N, C-alpha and C positions, 0 to 999 in steps of 0.2 A: 504494499500499499504506500501511498504518497507520504503519509505520516504514520509513524510507529506509535500507536496508542499504547498506554501503559498496560491495559488488559490484554492486548495481543502479545505484547512482549512477555508478559507473565505466562501466557498460554504456550509460548515458544519453549520456555524453559521447563515448565511443568509437564506438558503433554507431548513435547518433542516435535512440534511443527512450527513452521514460520507462517507469517501472514500470507494469505492466499494470493495476493495481487501485488506485483512489483511493476514499476514502469516498463512497459514493453514485455514483461515476463521474461523467463529464462531465454526463450528462443529469440525474442527480439533484440535483446542486449548482445547475444551471441552473434546474430546476424550482423549487427553494426560492427562489432569487433572484427569479424571475418572480412568484411568489406574493407575496413580500414587497413587491416594487416596486408591485404593484397595490393595496397597503394603506398606502402611505406618505401622510402628510399633505402638504399643499402645501409647508409649510415644510421638512419633512424631505427631500422630493423635490428642492427647490431646492438644499438644502445638499449632498446626495450628488452631484448633477450638477455643482455648482461644484467640489467637492473632486476628483472624478475627472477633470474637465477640466483642473484646474490641475496634476495629477500623473498623467498617463496611464501605462499599462503600457509598459515599455520595448519597442520593436520588436525588440530584440536577444534578448529572452528567448524561449527555445524553449517553445512552447505545446503541451503533450501533446494538448489537445483541439482544436488547430488553430483555423482561422478560424470562429468560432461564428456570425457573422452577427447576433449579439445586440447590444443596446446596451451601454454601458460598465458599467452596474451588473450586468447578468446575466453579461456576459463576465468580470467580476471574480471571479465565484464560484469559478472553478477556479484562479485565479492562485496561491494559497498553495501548492498542490501543485507547481506549476512553480518557484516561488521557493525552495523548500527544496532544490532541486538546487544552488543557489549560496549558500544560507544554511542549511547543515545544522543549525545550532543551533536552528532553528525546528521541527525534526522532531518533537520531543516535545510541541509545542504543539497537536498534532492529536488528542490522546486523553488519557484518564486511566485508569490501571490500578487499578480497584477489584477486588480478588480475589473470585472466586466464593466464596460463603459468608460474606462479610464482613457485620457488622452495619451497619444504617443509622446512620452516625455522621459526625463531622466528616471532610471529605474531605482536609484538609490533609496528613494522614499518607500519602495516596496520590499527592501532588503533589511531585515531586522539585524540588531547587533550580533545575534548568534550566527548570522550568515544565511545565504541563499545560494541557489545553484549557479548563478552567474558569477558571483564573487568567489564561490568555491572552485570553479574552473580556473579563474585567474590566479587564485592562491596556489593551486597545485602546479600550474605552469611556472609560477615564480619559484616555488620550492625546487622543482626539477632543474631550475637554472643555477641554483646555489651550489657552488663547488664544495662547500663544507657540509652539505647535508649528509646524514648517515645512510648506509644502504637500506635500513629499515624505513627511514623517512622517504627515500626516493621510491621504494617499492610501493608504499602506501599511496604516495602522491600519484604515481602512474596508474594504479588500480582505480583510485578515485576519479582521475581524469577520464579514463576509458568509460567508466559508468556514467559520470555526470554529463558528458557530451551527449550521450544517448538520452538521459533523462530530459535534458533541455529541449530535445526535439519531439518529445511527447506533448501534444498540445495542452493537455490538462495539467502539465507541470509548470505552466506559465500563466495560469489564470485561476480566478476563483469568483464565486458568486455567493459568498458567505456559505459555501457548500463543500468546503474541504476539497476544492478542485474536482467537483463532480461526485465525490464519495457519498455525498448526502442526497443524491438524485436516484431513488429506486426506480427501476424500470423492468418491464418484461422484455426479455431478449430471446427471440425465436421460441416463443411459447413457454420459456422458463420464467415464472412469475417471481417477483421479489419476496424474499423471506427475511424476517428480522433476525439478525445474528447477535445483537447485543441490545437488550431493552434499555439499559441504563444510558448508553450513548445514542440510542435510536438509530443504529446502523443496519443497513440492508444490503443483501446481495441477491441478484445482480444489481449493480449500480453503474452510473454513467462512467465513472473513472475506471472501474474494474473491467468493463468491456473494452475500453480503449487500451488498457494495460495489456490484456491477454486475449479476451474472447474473440474480438474482431480479427486479430492477427492469427489465432489458431484456426479459425474458419477459413481465412485466406490461405494459410499453409497447406491445408487438406492433407495433413500427415507428413508433409515434407520435413526433412531435417534442417537444421540451421545452415549446414553447408549447401544444401540444395536451394534453400531460399536465397542465400547470399549470391549464389551463382546465377539464379534467375534474375535478381535485381541488377547484377553486374551487366547482364545482357540487355535488360530493359532500358537502363539509363546510360549505356555505353557512350552515347554521344554527348552527355552532359558532364561526365566526370572530370574532363580536362579543366573546364571552367570552375567547377566546384573546388578542385584541388589547388587552384591558384588564388582563391578568394581570400579576403582578410579574415583574421580571427576576431570576429565581431560578435561577442557573446550577447550583447544587448540587442543587436539586430536579429540574432537567432531567436532570442526570447520573444521579440515582437512578432516574428514570423509564426511561432507556435501560438501566441495569443490570438493572432488574426485567424489562424486555422481553426482554433477552438470556437471563435465567435461565428465564423462563416459556415462551418461544417458541423463540429461537435455539438454545439447548441443550436446552430442555425438550421440544421436539417432534421431536428427532432419534430415529430408530428404534433406534439403539444408544446406550444410556445412557452418558454420560461422567461419571465420578466427579469430585468436587471434588479438585483437587490441593492438597497442602500448599504455601502460597505460598512461592516462592523466586525470586530474580532470574534472569532468562534473557536471553541476548543473541541466540541463534539457536534454531532448531527442533531442534538437536542437543543442547540443554541439558535439564536435568531428566530425566536418564536417557533421552535420545533420545525426547523426547515425541512428535515427529512420527511416528517409527517405531512407537511404541506405539499411537498413535491410528490409524495406517494398518491395524494388525492388527484393528481393530474392523470393518473393511469397511463403513464408514458409506455408506449408499446413499440418496439422496433424489430425489424426483420430484414428481409432481402433488400428492400429499397434503401434502408439506412446503410446496410453493409456495403451496398454498391457505391453509395456516396462516400463512405469512409475509406474504402480500399485504396483509391489513388493517393489519398492523403497519407495513409500509413506507409504505402510503398515509397513514396518520395521522401518522407521524413526519415525512414530507416536508411535509405541510400544516402541522403544528405548528411546524416549524422556520421555514417562511416567515412565519407569523403572528407568531411571537416575534421574529424578526429585525425585522420592520416595527415591532412594539411598542417594541423597544429603540431604534430610530432615531427614532421619533415622540416618545418620552420624552426623547431626547437633544436634539431640536430641536422643542419644542412650538410 
């Protein structure tokens, strides 16, 4: 999930499972990393291999995505979601809350002191440039960077409507009706954020592996990679792209219109006058039409994230 709620973190340790939804899910993050890896320069590839070999992922860390069978770079793509179960202070680094209806302006006002995804990306890049960083610091920074570039390209990691980035919008997805998962926080699944994290992508994948998906996206966007790989490292611009995709497609293509909420701080889906309960009464129901609208956005955001991750690493180690 976009935010790691205390009750879910507790469930992770007590019952041995992680939260069910991560940005892009296991497969999406792996696809992004595989695309990036295929576009690394020789120098960048050598550096990432050296860094990850010098500071591998702890074998004691519980991995939600299990044994991926992928190399260290692609396997690192999901590490940050696992790491925040033991470093909860990093939870806010996975997203930025730009309120729906906000003007295109400086993002600093939406990034709290604890951090957000745009500043986290820049911080990890800065750490990787430091010659005195320890191997462990460099390993963590690289793994965070691989993950956060992916997170930033998920539209609902760059916007909110007092709804925890769509986590508080229950909906029926292909006849699967929403069920309450936590009465205290008034959380439901399926919800809008969850289907954009995993469900839409899994239906698009149709059983294909991350390797097969990345290869298909390489072919689909072959003509565009050259431009993407030479573009600037503009994290604020990437955030606004995701924000606009969320407005035009994620919210914009829903059959029941969701009004823009006056921005206010929320901690759970019970806040803002029980927003999840109010959204539930919309009886939001999505299927083939919404999947068709979402598919090209998902495909392009995955491919873009992979190309831009490669570009950032290539510029870091030219």
